[in-house]
N, C-alpha and C positions, 0 to 999 in steps of 0.2 A: 614535409611540413607538419606531419602528424606529430613528430617528436618535438617540434617547436611549440605547438599548442599544448601538448602534454606537459612538457617541462614548465611552460608558463603557468599553467593551471595548478600544477603541483606546488610550485614555488609560492604563488599567490595564495592558494588554499592553506598550505602549511603555515605560512606567515600569519594570515588572518585568524586561523583557529588558535594558534599559539598566543596571539595577542589578546583574543577574547578570554582565553583561560587565565592569562596573567592578570588582566583587569578584574576578573571575577574573584580570583583566589588570593592575590597578593596586594596588600595595602600599598598605595602609592607613596613614594619617597625613599630616601636612602637610609632611613632609620630602621626599616624592616627588610632584612636580607635573609635568604635561605641558602646556606652553604650546601652544595651538592658536589661532592668529591673535590675537584680542583677549580670549580667555578662557583659563583654566587648568583642566585636569582633575585633580582630587584624588580620593581615596577616604577620606571622613570618615564615621565612625559616630556619628550624632547620637542621643543618648539623651534628648533634650528635645524642645521644640517648635521652631517656626521661629525663626531668628536666635539659636539657643542659649538661648532662654527656657525656664524650667522644667527646667533641667539635672538629669537623673537622675529626672525625674518624667513621662516620656513616657506611662507607663501611664494617667495621669490623662486623657489625650486620647482614649482609646478610647471611653468612654461618650459624649463629645461628638461623636466621629466617627459613631457609630451613629445618634445623634439627627439629626445634620446630613444624613447620607445618606438617612434616612427622610423628612425634610422635603423634600429635593431630589426624591426619587422622587414624593412626593405632589404637589409643584409641577409636575413634568413631566407627570403625568397630568391635572392641572387646567388647566395652561397649555401646551398642546401646541406652540405656536409658540416656546416657550423650551426645547424638548427638547435641542437641540444644546449650548448653553452649560451647561445643567444636567447633561447627560451628562458633559461634561469635568470639571465640579466633582466629581461623584460618583466618576468613575473615578480622579481624582487623589487624592481623600480615601481611597478604598479602597486605592490603591497604597501610601500611607504606612502605613495601618492593617495591611496584610499584613506589612510589614516589622516593625512593632511587635509583632504577635502571634507571628510565626514566628521572628524574630531578636532581639527585645528592643530593637533600635535601628533607626533609619532610615538608609539609605545615601544620603549627599549627595555630589555630585561636580562640579557646575558652579560655577566661581568667576569672577565678573566683577570688574573693578577696583572697589574701594570698596564691595563688596557681600558679604554672607555667602554661604557655600557652600549650594547648593540642588540639587534634582533635577528630573526630568521631571514627577513628580507635582505639584510646586509650580508648574511652568510651566503645566500643564493647569488647575490650580485658578485661577491668575491669569488665564489666557486666557479661561476660562469666565466668571469674574467680570466681566472687561472686556466680553466679548460680551454678557453678560446686562445690564450697565449700559447699553451702547449700545442694545440692543434695547428696554429699558424706557423709556429717555429719548427714543427716536426717535418723533416724532409720526406717528400713523397718516396715511397718504396717503388723502385722500378722493377717491374716484373718482365723478365725477358726469358725466352726459352733459348737456351744455348745447347747446341748439339755438337757432339764430337765428330770429327770427320775421320 
């Protein structure tokens, strides 16, 4: 469970620190973007869900987030080998929930070409889901000692 808590705290901490820095350093809006290699840094206040869905109704996501994090914690206790990816998912979900509760909006700032603006919480949720899928789909390696007679 140590890896679950560590992953959750890393995801939550990195997300919240990055958002504080963006809010402090980058003016809000799409008028001011800072190109960094192949991505652009913006400061967007998202009051909906991912990809601008449910615009103005982000508060609807809070009960869903609470249930999701509870299910993830249960799964982490039951399936300890999945603690790391589940920790990333929980930490990312909590990162966006903290924004919704404390600010009423989620701070998004990473913009890739042809993709909606997102944040580190979204990165951790996605990475956790991918790691979880890979771990679940990976066939168990059977270790057997074969001796020649």
